[in-house]
N, C-alpha and C positions, 0 to 999 in steps of 0.2 A: 478848404478849411484845415489849418495845419493842426496836427496832431499836438505839439507844445506850446506853449506860449509865446516861446520867443521866433513864431513863424515856420518853425522846422514840420516839413510835411514828408510824409512819406510815399504820395500820390493819393490820390482819390478815393479807390478801393480800400488802401490800407488805414489811411484816416478813417472811413468809414468802421472799416472792422473795429480798429483800436478804440473808435470812441464807444461805437456795441458793447465793445468788452468790457469797457468804466462800467457803462450802465447796467451791463446785465451782473457783473459781480457789485455792484452799491446795490444793487434792489436785492440781490440773493442776501447778499451780509444782513440786510435790513429783515429782510423777512425770518430770518435764520435764527436773528437774534429774538425776533418777538414770539417765535415760536420756542426759543429753546428758555426766553422766560417763563411761555406758560407750563412746557411741562418740567421746569423747577418748581414751582407752585404748586405743583401734584405730587413733588417728593423726589424725582428721579432725575437722573442727567440724560440727555438727546437718547444718546446709546441705548441704555436701558430701555427707555419708552419704548426706542425702534423696534428691539428684541420683543418685550411685552406686546406690542399694536401687533408686529408679524404673528406671532403665533396665535395671540387672539384671533388673524382673521384667515390664516390658513393653518390654524391646527397643529398639532403634534410635526416636527421636523426634523430631518440629522442638523445636527450642530455644524455642520461643515454650510449645509443650505444656509441656517439664519446668517453667517457669518458674510454668504454671499450676498443675501438677501439685504441684510441693514448695512453692509458695507463697510464690514472690520476684517482684522486680519485674527485667523486662528486663535491665538496667543490673547488676544483683546477679547476674542468669545468668550473663549475658559474664566478668563477674570469676570466677566460681565454677568456669565450665568452663575459662577459661584456667587457673586454678590445677589444675585435675584433668588438664586438659590436658597441661600442663609435667610432671607427674608421671608420664606415660605412663599415666594411666589412660582416657582417654576423648579420642575423636577426632570432629573437625568432620569433616561431609559435607555437599558441595553437590548440593543437589539438583539434577539432571540437566534439569528440565524448568521448574524458577520459580529465578532465580538468587536471587533473594530470599532465598529457603529454604534453611535448614542445617538439618541436623541434626546430633544427637548422638549417638553410639555407646560400647558401652565395648569396648575393647582387649582385646586374650586377658589381657593383665597386670592389666587392671582386673576383668574377669571372676574370673579367678584367685582375686584379693581378696576377693570379694566373697562370691565360694563359699567361701574358707576362713574368711570372718570374719562372716560374714550368721547362721550357725546360733547361735555364741554371742551376739551380739546379739537373736536370735529367743527365745532360753533368758532374758535378762533381763528380756526386757518380758515374759514368760510369769511369771517370777516377779513381777513387780511385780505382775499381773494377779491373781496366787494367792490371794490375800486374798477375793476374791469365787468362788463356785460359776458353773460354767457359764452356769446359768440366770440369775445375776444380770450376767454378762457380757450374755449376750444384752441382757436386757434395760434393762441401761446403754447398751449402744450403739445400740438403738434410741430411747430418748430421748434419748440424747445429739444423733442423727443429728435428729430431731424439730426441737429445740431449736434446732442449725444452720439447718437450713432456713427456720423461721421466724424464724430473727434476719434469712436473707439475704432473707428476703422471698418464697424458693421453695416455702410452703408454701400446699394449696390451705386456704383457711378453711374452705369449706364442708362437706371429707370430712375432713381433717389429712392427705391424701397430697401427694407430692413435685408439684409443677407440673413438666410437660414443657414 
């Protein structure tokens, strides 16, 4: 199978990898668009929702950890936290033992909002994954995790396990 429409081939393995890349990219784009629409219908952008969801499920966290887990830069963390704090959904809590560290925590209003909205969002994600059986979902999760670890250089090449 050629990678391009004009019969250009980069070899069987490269052509297969390129085709897989396109399928993964298109599927992710469609899923992300649907999930983002659901999040916007709840009054948030995906980054704000990610921060709220993370704090709801993990509790009070250092701002730097929030950025790492939600995959945003430190400057973006400050901006998003500012916006959510202005809405009364998050509060900053200074660390008593290290003045350089600041924690983010949901306010009562923030906890109530996520508790009310998250079940509907979870149902949207369930529906998006419903074309796959439970077994297929688990297999895809495992395969995507392995691809991600490999791309990040965090996969042990000797046994295919995550590096610690």
